[in-house]
C-alpha positions, 0 to 999 in steps of 0.5 A: 462525514468524519476524516481519518488520521492517518498516523493514529488509525489503521483505515482500508485503503485497498482490496488485495486478493489473495492471487495479488498478495502472493504475486508481490510476495514473490516479485517483490519478496515483501509480506502484504501484512508486515508490521515495518513502517519501511516495508508498509511503504513499499507495499503502498507504493507498489498498489499505486503504481502497479494495482491502483485499480485495488484502491479502495478510495482516490487518495494517494497512497504513496508519493515520490520524494526527491531520494526515492527511485 
């Protein structure tokens, strides 16, 4: 089994049903398919905190830092 390099390749981290995509868009004003790295981090945080059951593996998507609420 070969690992992945998070900075060089995309990998599947969650399966987000369309109804949840719409909910995230409405509640957080955020497109889950964004190319913006900062917005992607917001999506990862939302999935990690509000929808962890959607994750496809046990890896952490988002880790709080000292400056993050």
